[in-house]
C-alpha positions, 0 to 999 in steps of 0.5 A, a space after each residue: 500500500 502506498 500509505 506505508 513508508 515509501 522507501 522504494 528500495 532503489 539501491 542498485 536498481 537502475 544504476 548507470 555506469 560511466 565506463 563500459 563493463 560486462 557483469 555477465 561473468 561466471 559459470 555453475 559447477 553443477 551440470 544438473 541442479 535443483 535446490 529448494 531454499 527457505 528464505 526470510 521475508 522481511 517487509 517485502 525483501 527476500 533474504 537468502 542464506 549464501 555460503 562463501 568459504 564455509 561461512 554463511 552470509 545473508 544476501 538480498 535476492 534482487 533481480 533488478 540489480 547485479 551481484 554486490 558485496 558490502 563493506 563488512 564482507 568485502 573486508 573479510 573476502 578481500 577480493 581481487 579488484 577487476 576495475 573501478 567505476 563511477 556509478 549513478 544510482 536511480 536517484 542520480 546520486 554519484 559514487 565510485 564502486 569496484 568490480 571484484 571477482 568473487 570466490 565460489 558461492 554456494 546457494 544450497 547445493 549449487 556452486 557459482 564460480 568466477 562470478 563478479 560483483 560490485 563492491 562498496 566500502 561506504 559506511 552507514 547505509 541505513 537500508 543495508 544496516 537495518 536489513 543486516 545483509 552482506 550483499 545482493 544476489 543479482 540477475 548476472 549470477 542467475 542468468 543461466 538458471 530458472 528461479 521460482 519464488 513462492 512468498 506464501 511458503 517462503 521458498 526459493 527454487 533454483 534449477 536448470 531443468 523446467 521439469 523440476 518445477 510446477 507451473 501452468 504453461 498457459 501462464 507463460 510470457 516472454 522474458 528479455 534479458 537486457 544489458 551488462 547484468 541481464 536485467 529481466 524485462 517482461 511485457 504487460 498491458 495497461 488498459 483504460 478506454 484504450 490500452 498500451 503494451 509496456 516493457 517493464 523491469 521485473 525487480 524483486 528488490 523493489 517494494 511495491 507493485 508497479 512504479 511508473 516512469 514519467 515517459 510511460 506516464 506521458 504516453 498514458 496521459 496522451 491516450 487518456 488511460 491514466 488519472 492524476 490523483 494528486 501532484 506533490 513535490 519532495 522526496 520519498 525514495 532512498 537509493 544506494 547513495 542517498 535520498 532522491 533530489 526534491 522534484 515534482 511527482 504525480 500520484 496516479 491511478 491506473 484502471 487495469 494491468 494485464 500480466 500473463 493470465 492475471 488482471 490487476 485493477 485500480 493500481 495507485 502509483 507514483 511517477 519516478 525519475 528512472 527511465 524504466 517502469 518496474 514491477 516489484 515484489 508485491 506481484 509475487 505476494 499475489 502468486 508464484 513467479 517463475 523467472 526462466 532466465 535460461 529459456 527467456 520465459 516468465 510464468 505467473 500463477 495466482 495464489 487465489 483469483 486471477 483478478 485482483 483489486 489493488 484499491 488502497 487507502 491513501 494518505 495526504 502525505 508520503 513519509 520517508 527517512 531524512 537524516 535518520 528521522 521519520 519525516 514528511 516526504 511528499 505532501 499530496 493533499 492541497 489542504 495540507 500544503 500550507 501546514 506541513 512541508 518536506 523534511 518536517 520530522 514526524 513526532 506523533 501519530 494519533 497521539 503515539 510518540 515516535 520521536 525515539 522509535 528505532 528507525 530500523 523498525 520503520 524499514 524492516 517491520 510493518 509500517 505504522 501507517 498501514 491500515 490506520 486512519 490518521 486523525 492527528 499528526 504532530 511534526 517538528 518544523 525546520 525551525 524546531 517548532 512543534 505543530 499539531 495538525 488534525 486531518 
C-alpha cells in the first residue's frame, strides 16, 4: 500500500555506469541442479542464506540489480579488484564502486564460480544496516538458471531443468534479458478506454507493485488511460547513495494491468525519475513467479483469483527517512500544503510518540501507517517548532 513508508528500495536498481563493463561473468559447477531454499521475508525483501568459504552470509535476492558485496564482507573476502567505476544510482546520486571477482558461492547445493560483483566500502547505509545483509544476489549470477519464488511458503527454487518445477504453461510470457547484468524485462498491458503494451523491469528488490516512469506516464496521459490523483513535490525514495533530489511527482491511478493470465485493477502509483517502469515484489505476494532466465520465459500463477483489486487507502502525505528521522516526504493533499512541508520530522501519530522509535523498525517491520486512519499528526518544523495538525 502506498500509505506505508515509501522507501522504494532503489539501491542498485537502475544504476548507470560511466565506463563500459560486462557483469555477465561466471559459470555453475553443477551440470544438473535443483535446490529448494527457505528464505526470510522481511517487509517485502527476500533474504537468502549464501555460503562463501564455509561461512554463511545473508544476501538480498534482487533481480533488478547485479551481484554486490558490502563493506563488512568485502573486508573479510578481500577480493581481487577487476576495475573501478563511477556509478549513478536511480536517484542520480554519484559514487565510485569496484568490480571484484568473487570466490565460489554456494546457494544450497549449487556452486557459482568466477562470478563478479560490485563492491562498496561506504559506511552507514541505513537500508543495508537495518536489513543486516552482506550483499545482493543479482540477475548476472542467475542468468543461466530458472528461479521460482513462492512468498506464501517462503521458498526459493533454483534449477536448470523446467521439469523440476510446477507451473501452468498457459501462464507463460516472454522474458528479455537486457544489458551488462541481464536485467529481466517482461511485457504487460495497461488498459483504460484504450490500452498500451509496456516493457517493464521485473525487480524483486523493489517494494511495491508497479512504479511508473514519467515517459510511460506521458504516453498514458496522451491516450487518456491514466488519472492524476494528486501532484506533490519532495522526496520519498532512498537509493544506494542517498535520498532522491526534491522534484515534482504525480500520484496516479491506473484502471487495469494485464500480466500473463492475471488482471490487476485500480493500481495507485507514483511517477519516478528512472527511465524504466518496474514491477516489484508485491506481484509475487499475489502468486508464484517463475523467472526462466535460461529459456527467456516468465510464468505467473495466482495464489487465489486471477483478478485482483489493488484499491488502497491513501494518505495526504508520503513519509520517508531524512537524516535518520521519520519525516514528511511528499505532501499530496492541497489542504495540507500550507501546514506541513518536506523534511518536517514526524513526532506523533494519533497521539503515539515516535520521536525515539528505532528507525530500523520503520524499514524492516510493518509500517505504522498501514491500515490506520490518521486523525492527528504532530511534526517538528525546520525551525524546531512543534505543530499539531488534525486531518
